[in-house]
Each structure stands twice: as C-alpha cells, then as structure tokens.
C-alpha positions in Angstrom: 0.0 0.0 0.0 2.8 2.4 0.8 5.1 1.6 -2.1 5.7 4.4 -4.5 7.4 2.4 -7.2 8.7 2.5 -9.8 6.1 0.0 -11.0 6.8 -1.6 -14.4 3.8 -1.9 -16.6 3.9 -4.3 -19.6 1.4 -3.2 -22.3 0.5 -5.4 -25.4 -0.3 -3.4 -28.5 -2.8 -4.6 -31.1 -3.9 -3.3 -34.4 -6.2 -4.9 -37.0 -8.7 -4.0 -39.7 -12.3 -4.4 -38.8 -13.5 -5.0 -42.4 -16.5 -3.3 -43.9 -18.4 -1.0 -41.6 -20.5 0.9 -44.1 -24.1 1.6 -43.5 -26.2 -1.3 -44.8 -29.8 -0.1 -44.6 -29.5 3.7 -44.9 -31.0 5.8 -47.7 -27.7 7.4 -48.6 -25.2 6.3 -51.3 -23.4 3.0 -50.7 -20.0 4.3 -49.6 -17.5 1.5 -49.0 -16.0 2.2 -45.6 -13.4 0.2 -43.8 -12.2 0.7 -40.2 -8.9 0.0 -38.4 -8.7 -0.3 -34.6 -5.6 0.3 -32.6 -5.9 -1.1 -29.0 -3.9 -2.1 -26.0 -4.0 -4.6 -23.1 -2.3 -4.1 -19.7 -0.6 -7.5 -19.4 1.1 -7.1 -16.0 2.4 -4.7 -13.4 5.4 -5.6 -11.3 7.6 -3.9 -8.7 11.2 -4.7 -7.8 11.7 -5.9 -4.2 15.4 -6.5 -3.7 16.6 -8.9 -6.4 13.1 -10.1 -7.3 10.1 -8.7 -9.2 6.8 -9.0 -7.3 3.6 -9.1 -9.4 1.1 -6.6 -8.4 -1.3 -7.4 -11.3 -1.4 -10.0 -14.1 -4.2 -10.2 -16.7 -5.9 -13.6 -16.3 -7.3 -13.6 -19.9 -4.8 -11.7 -22.0 -6.4 -12.7 -25.3 -10.0 -11.8 -24.3 -11.6 -8.9 -26.1 -12.9 -7.8 -22.7 -9.5 -6.5 -21.5 -8.5 -5.1 -24.9 -9.0 -1.3 -24.7 -9.5 0.6 -28.0 -7.3 3.6 -28.2 -7.8 4.8 -31.7 -10.6 3.9 -34.2 -10.1 5.2 -37.8 -12.2 5.0 -40.9 -9.4 3.8 -43.2 -8.3 0.8 -45.1 -5.4 -1.1 -43.4 -3.7 -1.3 -46.8 -3.6 2.5 -47.1 -0.1 3.2 -45.8 -0.4 7.0 -46.1 -3.6 7.3 -44.1 -2.4 4.8 -41.5 0.9 6.6 -40.9 -0.7 10.0 -40.8 -3.3 9.0 -38.1 -1.0 6.7 -36.0 2.2 8.8 -36.1 1.2 11.1 -33.2 0.2 8.1 -31.2 3.5 6.3 -31.9 5.5 9.4 -31.1 3.8 9.5 -27.7 4.5 5.8 -27.2 8.2 6.4 -28.0 8.3 9.3 -25.4 6.7 7.0 -22.8 9.3 4.3 -23.3 12.1 6.6 -22.1 10.2 8.5 -19.3 8.2 7.8 -16.2 4.6 8.5 -15.4 3.8 9.9 -12.0 0.3 9.5 -10.5 -1.1 10.3 -7.1 -3.0 7.2 -5.9 -4.3 6.8 -2.4 -2.5 10.0 -1.4 0.9 8.6 -2.5 2.8 9.8 -5.5 3.7 6.6 -7.5 5.9 6.2 -10.6 5.3 3.9 -13.5 7.6 2.8 -16.3 6.1 1.3 -19.5 7.3 -1.6 -21.7 5.4 -1.9 -24.9 5.1 -5.2 -26.8 3.7 -5.0 -30.3 2.5 -8.6 -30.6 -1.1 -8.1 -31.6 -0.6 -7.7 -35.3 -1.3 -10.2 -38.1 1.1 -10.7 -40.9 -0.6 -8.3 -43.3 -0.3 -5.5 -40.8 3.2 -6.4 -39.7 4.3 -6.0 -43.4 2.4 -2.7 -43.5 3.8 -1.1 -40.4 7.4 -2.5 -40.8 7.6 -1.2 -44.4 7.8 -4.7 -46.1 6.3 -5.7 -49.4 2.8 -7.3 -49.4 2.4 -11.0 -48.7 2.7 -12.0 -52.4 6.4 -10.8 -52.2 9.2 -13.2 -53.1 10.5 -12.3 -49.6 8.1 -14.6 -47.9 9.1 -14.1 -44.2 8.6 -11.1 -41.9 11.2 -12.5 -39.5 14.1 -13.3 -41.8 15.4 -12.5 -45.3 14.5 -15.9 -46.8 13.0 -15.9 -50.3 10.3 -18.4 -51.4 12.9 -20.6 -53.1 15.3 -20.6 -50.1 12.4 -21.3 -47.7 11.2 -24.3 -49.9 14.7 -25.7 -50.0 15.4 -25.3 -46.3 12.4 -26.1 -44.1 14.2 -26.3 -40.8 17.1 -24.0 -40.1 15.9 -20.4 -39.9 16.5 -17.8 -37.3 14.9 -14.4 -36.6 17.2 -11.8 -38.3 15.0 -8.9 -39.2 14.6 -6.0 -36.8 12.8 -2.6 -36.8 16.2 -0.7 -36.8 17.5 -2.8 -39.7 14.2 -2.2 -41.6 14.7 1.6 -41.1 18.3 1.4 -42.4 17.2 -0.6 -45.4 14.4 1.9 -46.1 17.0 4.7 -46.2 19.1 2.6 -48.7 16.0 2.0 -50.8 15.1 5.7 -50.8 18.6 7.1 -51.5 20.1 4.3 -53.6 23.7 5.2 -52.5 25.3 2.6 -54.7 23.4 3.6 -57.9 22.1 0.1 -58.5 19.3 -1.0 -60.8 15.8 -1.5 -59.3 16.3 -5.3 -59.2 19.8 -5.0 -57.5 18.4 -2.5 -55.0 15.4 -4.7 -54.1 17.8 -7.6 -53.5 19.9 -5.4 -51.2 17.0 -4.2 -49.1 15.3 -7.6 -49.0 11.8 -6.5 -49.7 11.7 -3.2 -47.6 9.8 -0.7 -49.8 8.2 1.8 -47.4 9.2 3.6 -44.2 8.7 1.4 -41.1 6.8 3.3 -38.4 5.7 0.8 -35.7 8.1 -1.6 -34.0 6.6 -5.0 -33.8 7.8 -7.9 -31.7 8.6 -11.1 -33.7 6.2 -13.7 -32.6 4.0 -16.5 -33.9 0.4 -15.5 -34.4 -2.7 -17.7 -34.0 -2.8 -18.6 -37.7 0.7 -19.9 -37.8 0.2 -21.7 -34.5 -2.8 -23.5 -36.1 -0.6 -24.3 -39.2 2.1 -25.7 -36.9 -0.4 -27.8 -35.0 -2.0 -29.1 -38.3 1.4 -30.1 -39.7 2.1 -32.0 -36.5 -1.3 -33.8 -36.5 -0.8 -34.6 -40.3 2.4 -36.5 -39.3 0.7 -38.3 -36.4 -2.2 -39.4 -38.6 0.2 -40.9 -41.2 1.9 -42.9 -38.4 -1.4 -44.1 -37.1 -2.5 -45.2 -40.6 0.7 -47.2 -41.0 0.4 -48.5 -37.4 4.0 -47.5 -36.9 4.0 -48.8 -33.4 3.9 -52.4 -34.9 6.4 -51.6 -37.6 8.9 -48.8 -36.6 11.3 -49.6 -39.4 8.9 -49.0 -42.4 10.4 -48.2 -45.8 10.1 -44.8 -47.6 7.7 -46.3 -50.1 5.4 -47.6 -47.3 5.5 -44.1 -45.6 4.6 -42.5 -49.0 1.6 -44.9 -49.2 0.4 -43.8 -45.8 0.6 -40.2 -46.8 -1.3 -40.9 -50.1 -4.0 -42.7 -48.1 -4.3 -39.7 -45.7 -4.4 -37.2 -48.5 -7.1 -39.1 -50.3 -9.1 -39.3 -47.0 -8.7 -35.5 -46.4 -9.8 -34.7 -49.9 
C-alpha cells in the first residue's frame, strides 16, 4: 500500500482491420467504408523488491476482447499506408516518449511512478508487413522474421532464425530511398530484402494464432500418417510404405 514504485507496466499493443463498416440499410449512397482499430491490453504490473520482481497485477485472460481497450478507431483501409501513418504517427510518437520516461500518478495520497514496456505482438502478418515497411504477402521475400525468399524457404524447411529488426528495416528503407550505390531496381530490391516503405511501428517477432494453427495441423498430419501405417507395430517402415500412408491420408482428407 505504501510503495511508491517504480512500477513496471507491460502493455500489449494490437492493431487490425475491422472490415466493412459501411451503412447497410440507410437511404444514402453506398460508400465503402473500412475501419482500423488500434488497441492495448495491460498485461502485468510488477515492482522490484530486492533482487526479485513482485507481481502486483497480471491479466488472467490476455487474449480476451474484454480486457483489450480501444485507443484509436479510424475509418481507413489497413492497406492505405499514407492514411495509417498520418493517423497513427502522433500516437506512436507519444508511445516512444513514454518508453524513455516515467509517469507519476497520485494514488491513495501517495505519488507513485510507472515505467512502461510496450510489446507490439497483436498484429497479423498483413499489418506487420504494412507497419514494418515490407512488401505485401505476395512478395518473393516470404518471411517477416528473416530474409528468406520463397525458393530458399522451400529448400530449407528447418534452419531459420529471426534476423529482421525494426532498426534494420529503417536502415534498409534509407538505402532503398537514396540508392547510394546507384544500383538497378532489381539489385536495389535484393539489397534491401523487400523493404519498400518507411517502417513506423516496431513489432515484436512472434508466432500468431494462424501460424500456431498451421504448426499444429502439420504435427497432426504427421501423427495421422503414423497411425494409418500402425508404426507402433512396424517402426522400421520403408520410404515407399510411408509414402503410401501419406497418399491414403491425402485421399481421405480430400
């Protein structure tokens, strides 16, 4: 009760398009309107006690829409880079200022200080590409976490690491904008690895729900094949047999 801090507040940021929000039954003209919502969730609040961090608050349901507070609602298409940057830039500038300063609030007659840590994890791939200045999802640079091309990714399905960062994307944008080596468009694109607009929100590399589902599906796909072939009876099955199991499963899934 008598602690004045500093309390560390971890905030999750989210932003996503809300789809078509145009008036459906009005008498006016049918104007296509899309909306984008930027929101945040307070994930946890901690305070340092000696060498340990003591949790003061932790969100029990961090993925629930009930604890996700809308901060900015805009009538814009999430693909419209110019409108998105124009509206969100002041908000992002304030966020940047908050990262390096402390908030002082008087609560219960005591002046308490709060530090903020922001985690930009509530973005889908489309929006990550948009706010980090990357080419759209049809790009040959398939990944938002590393520099792999589609060809490289198809040849190497295992060994990848997270190499992209917000700072690097900003540097690459400057190279793309100024072309200091006077390269052709193709050479320049290869140098900047698909960065084609100015990144304006720092996102945290993480797996989203879709990719989590894809990962789970791939794992189940393997398990079902092994079940079809009753691999527990025959652990040393040949490649041809395993291919037959896969064909059986594919036929069944279709």
